C-alpha positions, 0 to 999 in steps of 0.5 A: 587845311582850309576848304577851297570852297569858302574863299571862292565865295568872295568872288562868286555871286551869292545869288548864283550860288544860291540858285544852283543850290536850290536845284541841288538834291544834296542836303549839304549846307550852303555856307556864305562868307560875308556881312549878313545884310549884303549877302541877303540882298543878293538872295531872291525874294520869297526863296526861304522857308524858315529863318532860325537864328541866334544873333551875337550877344550885345556887349558880352562877347568879342567874336572873331571878325567883329560885326554885330554885337560890338556896337558902343550903344545898344540902340545901334545894335538893335538897329543893325539887327533890324536891317538884317531882319528886314532882308529876312522878311523879303527872302522869306516865303509867304508861308514862312516862319522866323525863329529868333533866339536872343539874349539880354544884357545889362548896362549900368546895372539896368536890365535892358530888355533887348529881346522885347525891344527887338520883338516889338520893333519887328511887329510895329515897324516891319509888320511881322506877326508874333505867334509865340514867345518861348522861354528857353530855360537853360536849367543851369547857367554860367558863373554869376558872382553878382550879390544883388540880383538873381541868376539869369538862366533863361533866354527868349525865343520868338516865333514870327510869321510873315503872314498871319494866315497861310503859314506852314505849321505841322502841329502833329509833327511836334506832339508828344506821344500819348499813353493809350486807353485800355479795356479792363474787365469790359470797361474802357479806361482812359490813359489817366485811368478815367472810366466814366464811373466817377463822372456818372456818380457826379451826374447822378448826385448833382443838385444843379442839373435838371433831369433833362440835363442829366440824361443828356450828360449821361448820353454824351459821356457814353459817346465820349467813352466810345471815342476813347475806345475807338482811339479817336481821343486819348483822354478827356475831362468832364466839367459839371456845373456846380461841381467843377470850375470852368477851366478858363473863365467864369464869365460868359462874355469871354469864355465859350466854356462858361456859356456852355456850362450855363446852358447845358450843365456840362462840357468836355475837354478832349485830348488829341489822340496823337498827344499834346503839343509842346508848351512855351517853356523849353528846358534845354541844356546849353551847348557844351562849350568846354571842348570848343576852341573858336566859338562859345555861344550856348545855342544848342541843337535841341533848341532847333528841333521844334521850330524845324519840325513844326514850320519847315516843310520836307522840301524846305530851305532853312536860313541862318544869317548868323550861323557861327559854327553851324548849329542850325545847319547841322540840325537841318541836316539831321531833319533832312532839310536843306539849309544855308548859313551866313557868317562874317568869320571864315574860321567859324564857317570852316568849323561849321563845314567840318561839323556838317561833313561829319554827318553826311 
């Protein structure tokens, strides 16, 4: 039986529903049935903390109830997306983030570059700031019978912010747990087995360092080893003039490390005690669609984890203007965040609501 709540959304003000939802302590998502642009126009300015979405592919799938993705020309598809994202920008808080996962498409054997077309349009025409371009490596792809090109097993995920300064970002919330340093026979051993003995030997044998530079290098190395012992850093690397190359560039004009190496004879790379931050390549399996009957997008919950953990404050509200069967909403619930989803298809929203209720 269908929920009685979803049809009622057709006759109630989306603004009123959303404003009531803002003060409701429940984490149950708010679902809104309708065209994304029209629904978003009713939401208040600066009311959303994070928008996380994966719009329909262009020209690949025929979703129920029509909508974006069925345009005859891909330029029209991009324009329609831009209209939605202009409204997203309006409802997003100054501190907010917008995460966009979007697939590419071919026309007449030509790869169109749709993700970057929309990304550049958003930065150039709407004033978004693009902070990261992430590659979602899907590990395995779908069937590909083409005989004149490589398989496609990745999609793009873009992180935009409304303002380049002051946006919410919890870097420690997404760090991987580091291995711990230990003390062996009275000697501090870092997480990767560094004791400092090898570096001391390199300093001693260096023909590039002056005696003053050597003394300074010994002193700073002891300080760094003590930081490892105290748990202030988890690990380190020491780069010594003449024995190691700089980690970024040898040009002092573009690399502060190169300048430090030239002036002091060494520098240290210190690793955060709470671990390293994720890279911009994510290996995540697509959603298992074998048991689905209504919706077949591969957008998985795991793709939502880093965006939500890094950019949605604990009391924040997450938006997905193309929520489909509610993957973003389900992920937000699991992270203890409120969320609202918009879709043009009532059947999808029924399935999304059922998924949400399964974890309440």
